[in-house]
C-alpha positions as CSV (number, residue, x, y, z in Angstrom):
1,X,106.6,125.8,49.2
2,X,102.8,125.5,49.1
3,X,101.5,126.0,45.6
4,X,98.0,127.5,45.8
5,X,95.8,128.0,42.8
6,X,92.4,129.7,43.3
7,X,90.6,127.9,40.5
8,X,89.9,124.2,40.9
9,X,87.8,122.1,38.5
10,X,86.1,119.9,41.1
11,X,85.8,122.5,43.9
12,X,86.3,126.1,42.9
13,X,87.9,128.4,45.6
14,X,88.4,125.3,47.8
15,X,91.5,126.8,49.4
16,X,89.5,129.8,50.7
17,X,86.8,127.7,52.2
18,X,86.4,128.1,56.0
19,X,87.9,125.4,58.2
20,X,87.0,126.0,61.8
21,X,87.5,129.8,61.6
22,X,90.3,130.1,59.0
23,X,90.6,129.4,55.3
24,X,92.0,126.0,54.3
25,X,95.2,127.5,52.8
26,X,95.9,129.3,56.1
27,X,95.4,126.0,58.1
28,X,97.8,124.3,55.7
29,X,100.4,127.0,56.0
30,X,100.2,127.0,59.8
31,X,100.6,123.2,59.8
32,X,103.7,123.4,57.6
33,X,105.3,126.1,59.8
34,X,104.4,124.2,63.0
35,X,106.5,121.2,62.0
36,X,109.6,123.3,62.6
37,X,111.4,121.5,59.8
38,X,111.9,124.3,57.4
39,X,114.0,127.5,57.1
40,X,111.2,129.3,55.5
41,X,107.6,128.4,54.3
42,X,106.0,130.2,51.4
43,X,102.6,130.1,49.7
44,X,103.1,130.5,45.9
45,X,99.9,131.6,44.2
46,X,98.3,133.1,41.2
47,X,95.6,134.7,43.3
48,X,95.7,138.1,44.9
49,X,93.0,136.9,47.4
50,X,95.2,134.0,48.6
51,X,98.3,136.2,48.6
52,X,96.7,138.9,50.7
53,X,95.1,136.4,53.1
54,X,98.5,134.8,53.9
55,X,100.2,138.2,54.3
56,X,97.4,139.4,56.6
57,X,98.0,136.3,58.7
58,X,101.7,137.2,59.1
59,X,102.8,134.5,56.6
60,X,105.1,134.6,53.6
61,X,103.7,134.5,50.1
62,X,104.9,134.9,46.5
63,X,102.8,135.9,43.5
64,X,103.5,133.9,40.4
65,X,104.6,135.9,37.4
66,X,103.4,133.4,34.8
67,X,100.4,131.1,34.3
68,X,101.3,127.5,35.3
69,X,99.6,124.1,34.7
70,X,101.0,122.4,37.8
71,X,102.5,123.0,41.2
72,X,106.0,121.9,40.2
73,X,106.2,124.7,37.5
74,X,104.8,127.2,39.9
75,X,107.4,126.3,42.6
76,X,110.3,126.2,40.0
77,X,109.6,129.8,39.0
78,X,109.5,130.9,42.7
79,X,112.8,129.3,43.7
80,X,114.8,130.1,40.5
81,X,117.0,132.7,42.3
82,X,116.9,131.1,45.7
83,X,120.1,129.5,47.2
84,X,118.5,126.3,48.3
85,X,119.4,122.6,48.1
86,X,116.1,120.8,48.9
87,X,112.6,122.2,48.3
88,X,109.6,120.5,49.8
89,X,106.2,120.9,48.1
90,X,103.2,120.7,50.5
91,X,99.8,120.7,48.8
92,X,97.6,123.6,49.7
93,X,94.6,121.4,50.3
94,X,96.2,119.3,53.0
95,X,95.6,121.1,56.3
96,X,96.4,118.0,58.3
97,X,100.0,117.8,57.0
98,X,102.1,116.2,59.7
99,X,105.7,116.5,60.8
100,X,106.5,112.7,60.8
101,X,105.6,112.3,57.1
102,X,107.5,115.5,56.0
103,X,110.5,114.5,58.0
104,X,110.5,111.1,56.2
105,X,110.8,112.6,52.7
106,X,113.6,115.0,53.9
107,X,115.5,112.2,55.6
108,X,116.1,110.2,52.4
109,X,118.5,112.8,51.1
110,X,120.7,112.7,54.2
111,X,121.8,109.2,53.4
112,X,122.0,109.7,49.6
113,X,125.7,110.2,49.3
114,X,125.8,109.3,45.6
115,X,122.9,111.8,45.0
116,X,121.0,109.0,43.2
117,X,117.6,110.4,44.4
118,X,116.1,113.3,42.4
119,X,113.0,113.6,44.5
120,X,111.1,111.9,47.3
121,X,107.4,111.5,47.9
122,X,104.8,109.8,50.1
123,X,102.6,106.8,49.7
124,X,100.1,105.2,52.1
125,X,98.4,101.8,51.9
126,X,94.7,101.8,50.9
127,X,92.3,98.9,51.2
128,X,88.8,100.2,50.4
129,X,87.6,99.2,46.9
130,X,86.0,102.6,46.4
131,X,89.3,104.4,46.9
132,X,91.3,101.9,44.9
133,X,89.0,102.3,41.9
134,X,88.5,106.1,42.3
135,X,90.2,107.9,39.5
136,X,90.7,110.9,41.8
137,X,93.0,108.7,43.9
138,X,96.4,108.4,42.3
139,X,98.0,105.0,42.8
140,X,101.7,104.2,42.7
141,X,103.7,101.0,42.2
142,X,107.4,100.7,43.4
143,X,110.4,98.4,42.9
144,X,112.0,96.5,45.7
145,X,113.9,99.6,46.8
146,X,110.8,101.7,46.9
147,X,111.6,103.7,43.8
148,X,108.5,104.6,41.9
149,X,107.8,102.6,38.7
150,X,104.6,104.3,37.7
151,X,101.7,106.4,38.9
152,X,98.1,105.9,37.6
153,X,94.5,106.8,38.2
154,X,93.6,103.2,37.4
155,X,94.1,100.4,40.0
156,X,97.7,99.3,39.7
157,X,98.7,96.5,39.8
158,X,95.7,94.8,38.2
159,X,94.7,91.9,40.4
160,X,94.5,89.1,37.9
161,X,95.3,86.6,40.6
162,X,92.4,87.3,43.0
163,X,94.1,85.3,45.9
164,X,97.4,87.2,45.6
165,X,96.6,89.6,48.5
166,X,97.5,92.6,46.3
167,X,98.7,95.7,48.2
168,X,97.7,99.1,46.9
169,X,99.4,102.4,47.6
170,X,97.9,105.9,47.3
171,X,100.3,108.6,46.2
172,X,100.2,111.6,48.6
173,X,101.1,114.7,46.7
174,X,103.9,115.8,49.0
175,X,107.4,116.0,47.4
176,X,110.9,116.9,48.4
177,X,113.0,117.9,45.3
178,X,116.7,118.5,44.6
179,X,116.6,122.0,43.1
180,X,118.3,120.6,39.9
181,X,115.4,118.1,39.3
182,X,112.8,120.8,39.8
183,X,114.5,123.2,37.4
184,X,114.8,120.4,34.8
185,X,111.1,119.7,35.2
186,X,110.2,123.3,34.3
187,X,112.1,123.3,31.0
188,X,111.1,119.8,29.9
189,X,107.9,119.5,27.8
190,X,105.0,117.3,28.8
191,X,105.0,113.8,27.2
192,X,102.2,111.5,26.3
193,X,101.9,109.5,29.6
194,X,101.6,112.6,31.7
195,X,99.2,114.1,29.2
196,X,97.0,111.0,29.4
197,X,96.9,110.5,33.1
198,X,97.2,114.2,34.1
199,X,99.7,113.3,36.9
200,X,102.7,115.6,37.0
201,X,104.9,113.0,38.8
202,X,104.9,111.0,35.6
203,X,107.0,113.6,33.8
204,X,109.9,112.9,36.1
205,X,109.7,109.2,35.3
206,X,109.4,109.8,31.6
207,X,112.7,111.8,31.7
208,X,114.5,109.2,33.8
209,X,114.4,110.9,37.2
210,X,114.4,108.7,40.3
211,X,111.6,109.1,42.8
212,X,112.1,107.5,46.2
213,X,108.8,106.7,47.8
214,X,108.4,106.8,51.6
215,X,105.6,104.9,53.2
216,X,103.5,106.7,55.8
217,X,100.6,105.5,57.9
218,X,99.1,109.0,58.0
219,X,96.4,109.2,55.4
220,X,95.2,112.7,56.2
221,X,92.3,114.5,54.4
222,X,92.9,116.1,51.0
223,X,90.1,118.6,50.3
224,X,89.1,118.0,46.7
225,X,85.3,118.1,47.1
226,X,82.7,119.7,49.4
227,X,82.3,116.2,50.9
228,X,86.0,116.2,51.8
229,X,85.6,119.6,53.5
230,X,82.8,118.2,55.6
231,X,85.1,115.3,56.7
232,X,87.8,117.9,57.5
233,X,85.4,119.9,59.6
234,X,84.5,116.9,61.6
235,X,88.1,115.8,62.0
236,X,89.1,119.3,63.1
237,X,86.4,119.3,65.8
């Protein structure tokens, strides 16, 4: 499932921006299909422009019936009546989505006999101070089994000991959910930490859900700003 909202505070209509001859959302859809990992790939959107674009390209799309504040809610509505076990959320602004990373989040469920894991997501090491301190970059800290402890727009952990060689991880907004966890998310109200940070993954933690983080070396390019689009154009070429 690829949630796709037309409006965006930092870069309006970013998903319909041209990326080497096709809109960003089409490039992302094609990348997800190309992995060959999924039974079906859908774009879930509130926009008739995005919906019609995907259909015109021969893809699958679902129009949201309600207004939604986040991608998880949008996907939950779309899969309510679907007979599925695991749903993967690929962000619409990630046209460089790769097979290896997606396979990693799916694989954690194969060995989860006790069904301890509610959802899985990706993290990648970051070292540049600008990115570590950028509030648009969501950071994650994990326990010794790589279960998420917390997500924040602030640098976490705080490097009080400057010689401790602190490792920072960026959270990549790709998730694999058990359907049960996703449906729970839809009915549970937002609590204070999620409201403060504006990070939907925190809601799962606040209600006791377990998020298994999978490290990837593929950083990719998330298109949040016009500058990101310029980087994507250069990378595509």
